[in-house]
N, C-alpha and C positions, 0 to 999 in steps of 0.2 A: 462920717468924716474919714478922711484919709489917715492912715497910720502915720505917726510921727517918725517911726523907724523905717528906713528904706527896706522894702521887702515885707513889711508888716511886723506884727508883734512876734516875739519868739514863741515857738511851739515846743512844749515839753510833753513827752509821753510818760504817763504815770501808770505803768503796768509791768507785769513780768510774765513772760512765756518764752518759748523757744523762738518765737517770731519777733520779739521786741528788738533785739540788737539790729536786725536788718531794717526794721521800720524806723528806728531812731536815726540810723545812718542815712536812710533814704530821704526823709522829709522833716526831721526834727532838729531843734537847736539844743535839746537837752533831754536827759532821762531823770525821772523822779519816782523811784520805787518806794514802797513802804518797807521799813526795816523789820520784817516779820518772818525771819527764818530762811529766806532765800540766800543763795550764794552771791552776795553783792560784788565781791571781788571778781568773780568770773563774769558777772554781768557787765561790769565796766570794761573788762578786757575784751569781751565779745563785741561791745559797741565800738570800741577803738579799732578792733580788727575789721569789722564791717565798714567803718569809716575809711580806713586805709584802702580797702578794696575799691572804694568809690572816689579816691583821691581827696578825701576830706581830712583835714587836720584834727586830731583828737583834742587839741587845744581849743578848737572852736565850739566844743560842747560844754554845756553847763550840767554838771552832775550834782543833783540835789537829792536828798533823802528825807523821808518823813519818819519820825520816831517819837517815842514817848517814854515816860518813866516805866510804864507797864510793859514795854517791849524790851527794855534793857536786860541784858544777860548778866552773868556773874560780874561783879565789880561796879555795877550801877551805871547810871546814865552818863556821868562825867567820863568814865573809862570808855564807854561805848562811843561817845563823841570823838574821843581821841582816835579810836580805831577807825571810825568812819572817815575822818580827815586823812588818815594814813592811806586808806583805800583809794582816795582821790576825789571824794566828795568835797565840793567847795561851798555847799550850802546845806545846813541842817535845819529842817523845819520841825516844829513840835506840834503834836496833836493836843488840843484842849478838849476836855470832856463836854459832851452835849448836856448842859445842865443850866440851872438858874445861876445868875451872876455871883451869888454868895457862895456857890460851890466851885465856880470856875476861878474866881479871884485868887484863892490860895494856890492853885496849880500854876497860874500865870506868875504869881510872885516867886514861886519856887523856880520856875524856868528863868525868870529875870535874874535871880541870884546866881544861877548856874551860868548863864550867858556872860555875866560880869567877869567870871573866872577866865574867859577866853578873849577878853578885850585887851 
């Protein structure tokens, strides 16, 4: 079937390397790294700079990030979410453990309680 959105579905690159900003600016609608010790602020700025060189508005990009309680630094996940929002991410995605539902459910409930703080 034809995509509902003109031009097709949005394309997001979920990676990080020195080549990512150029690739995102060339053919993507967004960037979705994992919050795992990379310099996310520099990554966003690099994507925006590459976009500007191609005449694309930085506002046209969706900056999403994948994180989890296990990846949160000092201050916990709530503080990290605040930091990620300040960096310019407009969507925060949470990793759930690969496990049986009885092990996943408490993690999902914990995320749900956290999300309610930002609504």
